[in-house]
C-alpha positions in Angstrom: 62.8 74.0 -27.4 61.6 77.1 -29.8 61.0 75.0 -32.8 60.7 71.3 -33.7 61.1 70.0 -37.7 60.1 66.3 -38.4 61.0 64.5 -41.6 57.5 64.4 -42.2 57.6 68.1 -42.6 55.3 68.3 -39.6 56.2 71.1 -37.2 54.5 70.1 -33.7 55.7 68.4 -30.9 53.7 65.7 -31.2 53.1 64.1 -34.1 51.1 60.8 -35.2 52.3 58.2 -37.9 50.5 54.9 -39.6 53.2 53.6 -41.6 56.4 51.8 -40.7 59.6 53.0 -41.3 62.5 55.5 -39.9 61.0 59.2 -38.5 64.3 61.7 -37.4 63.4 65.3 -35.5 65.2 68.4 -35.2 64.8 70.5 -31.9 66.2 73.8 -31.9 66.3 77.0 -29.9 66.5 80.8 -30.7 70.2 80.8 -29.3 71.1 78.4 -31.9 71.2 75.1 -29.8 70.1 72.3 -31.9 69.5 68.5 -31.3 68.2 65.5 -33.8 67.4 62.3 -33.1 65.6 59.3 -34.7 63.2 56.4 -33.9 62.2 53.4 -36.1 58.3 52.5 -35.9 57.9 49.0 -36.4 53.7 48.2 -37.4 53.0 44.6 -36.0 50.7 42.3 -38.4 49.8 39.1 -37.0 47.9 36.9 -39.1 46.2 33.3 -37.9 47.1 31.1 -40.2 44.0 29.5 -40.9 44.4 29.1 -44.7 40.2 28.2 -45.5 36.8 30.0 -44.0 35.3 26.6 -44.7 35.2 22.9 -44.6 33.1 20.0 -45.3 33.9 16.6 -44.3 32.3 13.2 -43.7 31.9 11.8 -39.4 33.9 10.3 -38.3 36.5 12.3 -40.1 38.2 15.2 -38.4 40.0 18.5 -39.4 43.5 19.2 -38.3 43.2 22.9 -37.7 46.9 24.9 -37.0 47.9 28.4 -36.4 50.9 30.3 -37.2 53.7 29.8 -34.6 55.3 32.3 -32.0 52.7 33.8 -31.1 52.2 34.4 -27.0 48.1 33.2 -26.7 45.8 31.0 -28.6 42.2 31.4 -28.1 39.7 28.9 -29.7 36.4 29.4 -29.3 33.4 28.2 -30.4 29.9 30.1 -32.2 28.8 30.7 -28.3 32.3 32.1 -27.5 33.1 29.2 -25.0 36.6 28.6 -24.9 37.3 25.0 -26.4 41.2 25.5 -26.5 44.1 27.5 -26.0 46.9 25.5 -27.9 47.8 26.4 -31.4 46.9 23.5 -32.4 43.3 21.4 -32.3 41.0 18.9 -34.3 37.7 19.7 -35.3 34.9 16.7 -35.7 31.6 18.9 -34.7 29.5 21.0 -36.8 30.2 24.9 -36.1 32.5 27.8 -35.8 36.1 27.5 -35.1 37.0 31.2 -34.3 40.8 31.7 -33.4 42.3 34.6 -31.8 46.4 35.0 -31.9 48.3 37.7 -29.7 51.8 38.4 -30.3 54.6 39.8 -27.9 53.3 43.6 -28.8 49.7 42.5 -27.8 48.7 43.1 -31.4 46.0 40.7 -31.9 44.5 39.1 -35.4 41.4 37.1 -35.7 40.2 34.1 -37.9 37.1 32.2 -38.4 36.7 28.8 -39.9 33.1 27.0 -40.1 33.3 23.1 -40.1 30.6 21.7 -41.7 30.2 17.7 -40.1 28.0 15.4 -42.7 26.1 12.5 -40.8 27.2 8.8 -42.0 25.3 6.0 -40.6 26.8 3.0 -39.1 26.4 -0.2 -41.0 26.3 -3.7 -39.8 25.5 -6.7 -42.4 24.2 -9.5 -40.7 24.9 -13.4 -41.6 27.1 -16.1 -41.2 30.6 -15.4 -41.6 31.3 -19.7 -42.1 29.2 -21.7 -43.7 29.9 -25.5 -43.8 28.9 -27.5 -46.9 26.7 -25.6 -48.4 27.6 -23.1 -51.1 24.9 -20.0 -51.0 23.4 -18.0 -48.3 21.9 -14.7 -47.9 23.2 -11.7 -46.1 20.9 -8.9 -44.7 21.8 -4.8 -44.1 20.8 -2.9 -40.7 21.5 1.1 -41.4 21.0 3.0 -38.4 22.5 6.2 -36.5 21.0 8.6 -39.0 17.7 9.7 -40.3 16.7 8.0 -43.4 16.6 10.7 -45.8 20.1 10.9 -45.0 21.2 7.6 -47.0 17.4 6.2 -48.6 17.6 7.6 -51.9 17.5 5.7 -55.4 20.9 4.4 -56.5 23.1 5.4 -54.0 24.0 1.7 -52.6 26.5 -1.1 -54.4 27.4 -5.1 -53.3 30.8 -6.3 -55.1 33.1 -9.1 -53.9 36.9 -9.7 -54.4 36.4 -12.9 -56.8 34.8 -13.9 -59.2 34.1 -17.3 -57.9 32.2 -16.1 -55.6 28.7 -14.7 -57.4 26.3 -11.7 -55.9 22.7 -12.0 -56.9 18.9 -10.6 -55.8 20.9 -7.3 -55.1 19.3 -4.9 -52.6 19.8 -1.5 -50.1 18.8 -4.2 -47.3 20.0 -7.8 -48.4 21.8 -10.2 -51.1 22.2 -13.2 -51.9 25.3 -15.2 -52.3 26.8 -18.5 -54.2 30.2 -19.9 -54.5 31.4 -21.4 -57.2 34.7 -23.2 -55.4 35.0 -23.4 -51.3 37.3 -20.8 -50.2 37.7 -17.4 -48.2 36.5 -14.4 -49.7 35.0 -10.8 -49.1 31.9 -9.2 -49.9 31.8 -5.1 -50.0 28.6 -2.9 -49.5 29.2 0.6 -50.4 26.4 3.3 -49.6 27.0 6.9 -50.6 24.5 9.4 -48.5 22.8 12.6 -49.7 25.8 14.5 -48.7 28.1 12.6 -51.0 29.4 11.0 -48.0 30.5 7.5 -48.7 30.6 4.3 -46.3 31.9 1.5 -47.1 31.1 -2.3 -45.0 33.5 -5.4 -45.4 32.5 -8.8 -44.6 34.5 -11.2 -45.0 33.0 -15.0 -45.6 34.2 -18.5 -45.8 32.9 -21.6 -47.8 34.0 -25.1 -46.8 33.0 -28.5 -46.9 31.4 -30.3 -43.8 33.9 -32.9 -42.4 32.8 -36.4 -42.5 33.7 -38.4 -39.5 34.5 -42.0 -39.6 37.5 -44.4 -38.5 37.6 -48.3 -37.8 39.8 -50.3 -35.3 41.3 -53.1 -36.4 43.4 -56.1 -35.0 47.3 -56.2 -35.1 47.8 -59.5 -36.2 51.7 -59.2 -34.7 51.2 -57.8 -31.6 47.7 -59.4 -30.2 47.0 -58.1 -26.7 49.5 -55.2 -26.9 48.1 -53.1 -29.9 45.6 -52.0 -32.9 45.4 -49.7 -35.4 43.6 -47.2 -35.7 42.4 -45.9 -39.8 40.3 -42.8 -40.7 38.2 -43.3 -43.1 36.3 -40.2 -43.3 36.9 -37.1 -45.9 38.6 -34.0 -44.7 40.9 -31.5 -46.2 44.4 -30.5 -45.2 43.6 -28.5 -43.0 41.3 -30.5 -40.7 42.2 -30.7 -37.2 41.7 -34.3 -34.9 40.7 -34.2 -31.4 41.1 -38.1 -30.4 40.0 -39.6 -27.1 41.7 -42.8 -26.5 40.5 -43.1 -23.0 44.3 -43.5 -21.6 45.1 -45.4 -24.6 48.6 -44.2 -26.2 49.5 -43.5 -29.6 52.4 -46.0 -30.4 53.5 -45.0 -33.8 52.0 -43.7 -37.3 51.2 -46.4 -39.8 50.2 -43.6 -42.7 50.6 -40.3 -42.2 48.9 -38.8 -45.7 46.0 -41.3 -45.3 46.3 -41.3 -41.4 46.4 -44.8 -40.3 47.9 -45.0 -37.0 49.2 -47.6 -34.1 47.5 -47.6 -30.4 47.8 -49.7 -27.7 45.1 -51.9 -26.3 45.8 -50.5 -22.7 45.4 -51.9 -19.3 42.9 -54.8 -18.2 39.6 -52.6 -16.9 36.0 -53.5 -15.8 34.4 -51.9 -18.9 36.5 -51.2 -21.9 36.5 -47.6 -22.7 35.3 -46.3 -26.2 37.4 -43.9 -28.6 36.4 -40.8 -29.8 37.1 -38.3 -32.5 36.0 -35.0 -33.1 37.5 -33.0 -36.3 37.6 -29.2 -37.2 38.0 -28.2 -40.7 38.9 -24.6 -40.8 36.0 -23.7 -38.4 33.2 -26.8 -39.7 32.8 -29.4 -36.7 32.0 -32.6 -37.0 30.1 -34.4 -34.8 31.7 -36.7 -32.2 32.1 -40.4 -33.2 32.3 -42.8 -30.4 32.8 -46.2 -31.1 33.6 -49.3 -28.7 37.0 -50.7 -28.7 36.0 -54.5 -30.1 37.8 -57.4 -29.5 39.8 -56.2 -26.8 42.3 -58.5 -24.9 44.6 -56.3 -23.0 46.9 -58.5 -21.4 48.2 -56.5 -18.1 46.9 -55.1 -15.5 47.6 -52.0 -14.0 46.9 -51.2 -10.7 47.8 -48.9 -6.9 46.7 -49.9 -3.2 45.8 -46.0 -2.3 44.5 -43.4 -5.4 43.4 -40.9 -2.4 44.8 -39.4 0.4 45.0 -36.3 2.5 48.6 -34.1 3.0 50.8 -37.1 2.6 50.5 -40.4 0.6 52.5 -43.7 -0.2 51.2 -45.7 -3.2 52.3 -49.0 -3.7 52.0 -49.3 -7.6 51.4 -52.6 -8.9 51.4 -54.4 -12.4 50.6 -57.9 -13.7 50.6 -59.7 -16.9 47.7 -62.0 -18.1 49.9 -64.0 -20.4 53.3 -65.6 -19.9 54.7 -63.1 -22.3 58.0 -62.0 -20.9 58.2 -58.0 -21.0 60.0 -55.0 -19.8 57.7 -52.7 -17.6 58.3 -48.6 -17.3 56.6 -46.8 -14.9 56.1 -43.1 -16.1 54.7 -40.2 -13.4 54.3 -37.2 -14.5 55.8 -37.2 -17.7 59.4 -36.1 -15.2 60.2 -40.0 -13.7 60.7 -43.0 -15.0 61.0 -46.6 -13.1 62.0 -49.3 -14.7 60.4 -52.2 -13.0 57.3 -54.1 -12.6 55.9 -52.7 -9.3 56.6 -49.6 -7.3 56.4 -47.8 -4.1 56.2 -43.8 -4.4 55.8 -41.2 -1.8 53.6 -38.0 -2.6 54.8 -35.0 -0.3 52.7 -32.5 -2.0 48.9 -32.4 -2.9 47.7 -32.5 -6.4 46.5 -34.6 -8.9 49.2 -37.0 -10.5 49.5 -38.9 -13.7 50.6 -42.6 -14.0 51.5 -44.4 -17.0 52.7 -48.0 -17.5 54.5 -49.2 -20.3 55.3 -53.1 -21.3 57.3 -53.9 -24.1 57.7 -57.8 -25.3 61.4 -58.7 -25.2 61.0 -61.4 -28.0 58.3 -59.8 -30.4 59.1 -56.1 -29.4 55.4 -55.6 -29.2 54.6 -52.6 -26.9 51.4 -51.9 -24.8 50.2 -48.6 -22.8 48.3 -46.7 -20.6 47.6 -43.4 -19.2 45.4 -42.3 -16.2 45.6 -39.1 -15.8 44.5 -38.2 -12.5 45.2 -41.8 -11.1 46.7 -40.6 -8.0 44.7 -37.9 -6.0 46.5 -36.0 -2.9 44.1 -32.9 -1.2 44.7 -30.9 1.8 44.0 -31.6 4.9 41.4 -29.0 5.3 42.4 -26.3 8.4 39.1 -25.1 10.0 39.7 -21.5 10.9 36.8 -19.1 12.7 37.7 -15.7 12.3 35.5 -14.3 15.7 37.6 -12.6 18.4 37.3 -14.4 22.1 37.9 -11.5 24.0 35.3 -9.4 22.0 31.6 -9.3 23.6 29.1 -9.8 21.0 25.7 -8.3 21.3 23.8 -11.4 21.4 24.9 -12.7 17.7 28.1 -13.5 16.2 29.0 -14.2 12.6 31.3 -17.1 12.6 32.8 -17.1 9.0 35.4 -20.4 8.0 38.2 -18.2 6.4 39.5 -21.3 4.5 36.1 -22.5 2.6 36.1 -23.9 -0.8 32.4 -24.9 -2.7 33.5 -28.9 -1.6 33.8 -28.4 2.4 31.8 -30.4 4.6 30.8 -28.3 8.2 30.6 -30.0 11.2 29.2 -27.2 13.5 28.7 -27.9 17.6 27.3 -25.3 19.6 26.4 -25.3 23.6 23.1 -27.0 22.6 22.7 -27.0 19.0 24.0 -28.7 15.8 25.1 -28.0 12.3 26.3 -29.8 9.3 26.1 -30.1 5.6 27.7 -27.8 3.1 27.5 -24.0 2.4 27.9 -23.5 6.4 31.2 -21.5 5.5 29.0 -18.5 7.1 26.8 -19.0 10.4 24.8 -16.2 12.2 25.1 -17.2 15.7 22.3 -16.6 18.3 23.8 -16.4 22.3 21.5 -17.4 24.2 24.3 -17.6 27.2 26.1 -15.3 28.0 28.9 -17.9 27.0 29.2 -19.9 23.9 31.5 -22.9 23.2 32.0 -23.3 19.7 33.1 -26.1 18.0 34.0 -26.4 14.2 35.8 -29.9 12.1 35.2 -29.6 8.2 35.8 -32.4 5.6 37.0 -31.6 1.9 37.1 -34.8 -0.4 37.1 -37.2 2.6 40.1 -35.3 4.4 38.8 -34.4 7.9 40.2 -31.1 10.0 41.5 -30.9 13.7 38.6 -29.3 15.4 39.3 -25.8 16.2 37.3 -25.0 19.6 36.2 -21.2 21.2 34.5 -19.7 23.5 32.9 -16.5 22.8 31.4 -14.2 25.1 28.0 -11.8 24.8 27.1 -9.1 26.5 24.3 -9.0 29.1 20.6 -9.5 27.9 18.7 -6.8 29.8 16.0 -4.7 29.4 13.8 -2.3 31.9 9.9 -1.2 32.2 7.7 1.3 33.8 4.0 1.4 34.4 3.1 4.1 32.1 5.7 5.8 29.8 3.2 9.1 29.3 2.5 11.2 32.3 1.5 14.9 33.2 3.9 17.6 34.2 5.5 16.8 36.8 6.0 13.2 36.1 7.4 10.3 39.1 8.0 7.1 38.1 9.9 4.3 38.8 11.6 2.5 36.2 12.6 -1.5 37.0 15.6 -3.6 35.1 14.9 -7.2 34.2 17.3 -9.9 32.8 17.6 -13.6 33.0 21.4 -13.6 33.4 22.9 -13.9 36.9 25.5 -12.0 38.4 24.7 -8.9 36.6 24.9 -5.2 38.1 22.9 -2.0 36.9 24.0 1.5 36.7 21.2 4.3 36.0 22.5 7.0 33.6 21.0 10.4 35.5 22.0 14.2 34.7 24.4 13.4 38.1 27.4 11.6 39.1 27.1 8.9 40.7 24.8 6.9 39.0 22.5 5.2 41.1 22.6 1.8 40.8 19.9 -1.3 41.5 16.9 -3.1 40.0 15.0 0.0 39.9 15.7 4.1 40.1 13.2 6.8 40.5 12.7 9.8 38.3 11.2 13.2 38.6 10.5 15.0 35.5 8.9 18.0 36.3 9.4 19.8 32.8 7.6 18.7 29.4 9.0 16.5 26.6 10.4 13.2 25.8 13.2 11.9 28.0 15.6 9.2 27.2 16.3 6.5 30.1 19.6 5.0 29.7 20.6 1.9 32.3 23.9 0.3 31.6 24.0 -3.3 32.7 27.6 -5.0 33.9 27.7 -9.0 34.1 30.3 -10.3 36.3 30.1 -13.3 34.9 31.7 -12.6 31.5 33.2 -9.0 32.3 30.8 -7.4 29.4 29.0 -4.2 29.7 26.3 -2.8 27.5 23.9 0.4 27.8 20.7 0.5 26.7 19.2 3.6 25.6 15.6 4.0 24.8 15.2 7.4 22.7 12.3 9.8 24.2 11.2 6.9 25.8 9.5 8.9 28.3 7.1 11.7 27.2 5.9 14.4 29.9 2.8 16.0 28.8 2.0 19.4 30.1 -0.8 20.3 31.8 -4.1 21.7 30.6 -5.0 25.1 32.0 -8.4 25.3 33.0 -10.2 28.9 33.7 -13.5 30.4 32.9 -15.5 32.9 34.5 -19.6 33.9 34.0 -21.9 36.8 33.0 -23.3 37.3 36.4 -20.8 36.4 39.2 -24.0 37.8 41.6 -27.6 37.0 40.2 -31.3 37.7 41.1 -33.2 34.7 41.8 -35.6 35.9 39.1 -33.2 35.9 36.5 -30.6 33.4 37.6 -29.7 32.1 34.1 -25.6 32.0 34.3 -23.5 32.0 30.9 -20.3 30.3 31.6 -17.2 31.3 29.5 -15.1 28.8 28.6 -11.3 29.9 29.0 -9.0 26.8 29.5 -6.4 25.8 27.3 -4.6 22.7 26.0 -8.0 20.7 27.3 -10.1 18.7 25.2 -12.9 17.1 27.9 -14.7 19.5 30.1 -16.5 18.4 33.2 -18.6 21.0 34.9 -19.9 21.3 39.1 -22.3 24.1 39.4 -22.5 23.5 43.2 -26.0 23.2 43.0 -25.6 19.1 42.5 -26.0 19.7 38.7 -23.3 18.8 36.5 -22.7 19.4 32.6 -19.9 18.5 29.8 -20.5 21.1 27.4 -17.8 23.6 26.5 -19.4 26.9 27.8 -22.9 25.8 29.6 -25.5 28.0 30.7 -27.4 27.2 34.0 -30.3 28.1 36.1 -29.8 28.7 39.8 -33.7 28.2 41.5 -32.4 28.5 45.0 -31.2 31.8 47.2 -27.5 30.9 48.2 -23.9 30.8 47.2 -22.8 28.2 45.2 -18.7 27.2 44.5 -18.8 26.2 40.6 -16.0 24.1 39.7 -14.6 23.2 36.4 -12.3 19.9 35.7 -10.5 20.5 32.0 -8.7 17.2 30.8 -6.2 17.1 28.2 -5.9 14.4 24.7 -3.2 13.4 27.0 -5.5 12.7 29.9 -3.7 15.3 32.2 -6.2 18.1 34.2 -6.5 20.8 35.7 -9.4 22.5 37.9 -10.8 26.0 38.5 -13.6 27.5 40.9 -15.7 30.5 40.8 -18.1 31.7 43.9 -21.6 32.5 42.4 -24.2 34.6 44.7 -28.2 34.1 44.0 -29.2 37.0 45.7 -33.2 37.9 46.4 -34.9 40.0 43.9 -37.5 41.8 46.4 -37.2 45.3 47.1 -37.7 46.5 50.7 -39.2 50.0 51.8 -40.1 51.3 55.2 -43.8 52.9 55.0 -42.5 55.5 58.2 -39.5 57.5 58.9 -39.0 60.2 61.9 -36.0 62.4 61.1 -36.0 63.1 64.8 -36.2 59.5 65.9 -33.5 57.6 68.6 -32.7 55.2 65.9 -30.5 56.1 63.1 -32.3 53.6 60.8 -35.4 55.4 60.9 -34.3 59.2 61.0 -33.8 58.7 57.0 -35.9 57.0 54.1 -34.7 54.7 51.3 -36.2 51.5 49.7 -33.6 49.1 50.5 -33.0 46.7 47.4 -30.5 43.8 47.2 -28.8 43.9 43.3 -29.4 47.7 42.6 -26.9 49.1 40.0 -25.7 51.4 42.0 -24.5 54.2 39.0 -28.4 54.0 37.6 -30.4 54.6 40.3 -33.2 57.3 40.8 -35.3 58.0 43.5 -38.3 61.0 43.8 -40.5 62.0 46.3 -43.8 63.7 45.7 -46.5 65.2 47.8 -49.8 64.2 48.0 -50.2 67.1 45.8 -47.9 65.3 43.1 -45.1 67.7 43.6 -41.6 66.6 43.8 -40.3 67.3 47.2 -36.9 65.1 46.8 -34.5 63.5 44.2 -31.9 61.8 44.4 -29.5 59.2 42.4 -27.6 57.7 45.1 -28.2 55.0 47.3 -26.2 56.7 49.6 -28.4 59.8 49.9 -31.6 59.0 51.5 -34.4 61.6 51.9 -34.3 63.1 55.3 -37.5 64.6 55.4 -36.2 67.9 54.2 -37.9 69.8 51.2 -35.7 70.8 48.3 -35.7 74.7 49.7 -34.1 72.8 52.7 -36.9 72.9 54.8 -38.6 70.6 57.0 -41.4 68.8 55.0 -44.6 68.3 57.2 -45.8 65.4 58.6 -47.7 63.2 56.6 -47.9 60.7 53.2 -45.4 60.7 50.4 -45.4 59.1 47.3 -41.9 57.9 46.4 -41.1 56.2 42.7 -38.2 54.3 41.8 -36.4 53.9 38.5 -33.0 51.8 38.6 -30.9 48.8 36.9 -30.6 45.9 38.3 -26.6 44.1 38.6 -28.0 41.8 35.7 -28.7 45.2 33.4 -33.0 45.1 34.0 -34.7 48.3 34.3 -36.8 47.7 37.4 -39.5 50.1 38.7 -40.7 50.6 42.2 -43.2 52.8 43.9 -45.1 52.8 47.1 -46.1 55.6 50.0 -43.9 56.1 53.0 -45.6 58.4 56.4 -43.5 61.5 57.1 -43.9 61.5 61.2 -43.2 64.8 62.9 
């Protein structure tokens, strides 16, 4: 295009706009071609929806924070930029910043921050009795905790109140109050505390003031039904809400004579060895009376109630019988567990299930209609026949100890355990740890519960063979050979020794050879031909093969002159702690680096015996030669002699350092006629100019160092013969 024309009057190809709206463009060429187009620019302006920047609440309140809906993403962060939620709604209950970022579908972003302050509120506990029996006053105290004291301890920020003018509060303080009730009743006390930040905490304390029940009653004769019933009259003092807990000890309530005054007709019951009392406890809206027990005076029960059996095991047949102690003509009615009613004097009943069963007998006089009744709650007790069941598996090979457990244990189980040679009986032996001394252990268990005896259970357990192995010494020196022996008190046991090669060697002993150092495991498999059980005994690291020491030394002079035969021995041994020297001349030493003096000429073998901390040893020996220190020089020589040794002159000495040697020959005028620095170049009678030296006496001087580094000077005369 040759030109551009925008609705904004701009003429560039590209423009920038910053307002929402409709924009049009006309573009054309010089040839008159024109194109027009429009575009609507939408400016997205997301808002977070957080209306407030600051908020204050009191603990444990919380703030409901909700962002505007229909955004693509929500990010809630705290003041440390930690993300705490990505939902649009959160509950805030901690002091700090709640930073919200929302992103719409155009990727436009809006941010906002709410600063929340949560003021601390203390925990308040009112201490005291909620129920006051027989008294009209009490004192309450307050325990305040959970916040620093300066939050709540300042003047005028607490108050006490009640929900009734019949409850009077006095001596009100921050931590206590006295309470007095003008009337018996249920009340509510309120304690209100305001913090320094204006937060209010209200605690309610319900309290009841109630009279203490007065417990008393009398038992009176029933003139019309002597021997059948008595009159029970309550003579105490209670409110209408009182609840009575009567214990008539088997007697029954026959009728209510006066409900308002609590007068009852009760049975005299059956004849017993001792006359049981009557007991009453009263609970009057939580206020409980003392337990009142009174004897049943002038008791004259007129019948007996008996059973030939009262306890049994499994199945039980009981013959119930009754006998009148007077000549009255009565009807008999037996009631068993409130379900079965039998109208006869004697009755036989079968119990097929275990449990405790009630029996009641009521007699009614056919003439006077007087009634007497008696109930025995657990008159018949049928206990289950116990079952002895021991858990151990008879096919399992036990490792010398078995844990015997009776699966059907209860607290009243009495045990009779029988083993091979031992017995154990008593309570609490539901679990027994059995040490199995013999390969087979015969076990018999009988249990007794409530006098019921189980059938005995018998079983035989078997154990793994008991064995061990030993050797003379579990530590040795490399290489270590030793023999290990098996031992057992069981019969018919075969042994296999675990080695690196198959098949394993068998027998009661095995010879081992260990060429390497370290700790070595020894394992032995034992198989009992009697029980069929096998076991493996592993002794890890049982054998310890120690590395031998390395004995070595050298001397400062393997060859030494007799006049300087102080030999220093230099010890290079390794891994040794004890040293024993034999110098070869009958002398010894225990030092690490000894020094020894040889007093006689000769060759000596010096030996070192080195021993480690574990008793392992090594030896090393070295030959030492002690030679004389005398120089032998001939006093004459003849160059033309037929004997080669007589043709030259050279002082002969042993122990001369050939590198540091010098010999000079002088004539009688003191002129040096010959000089050499080599033991291999003797004087053959020739002068330095090559001419023969004349016959005569000559003086020789030799300066040299011996093999021990000591400087020596020797001189003498020699006769040259022609």
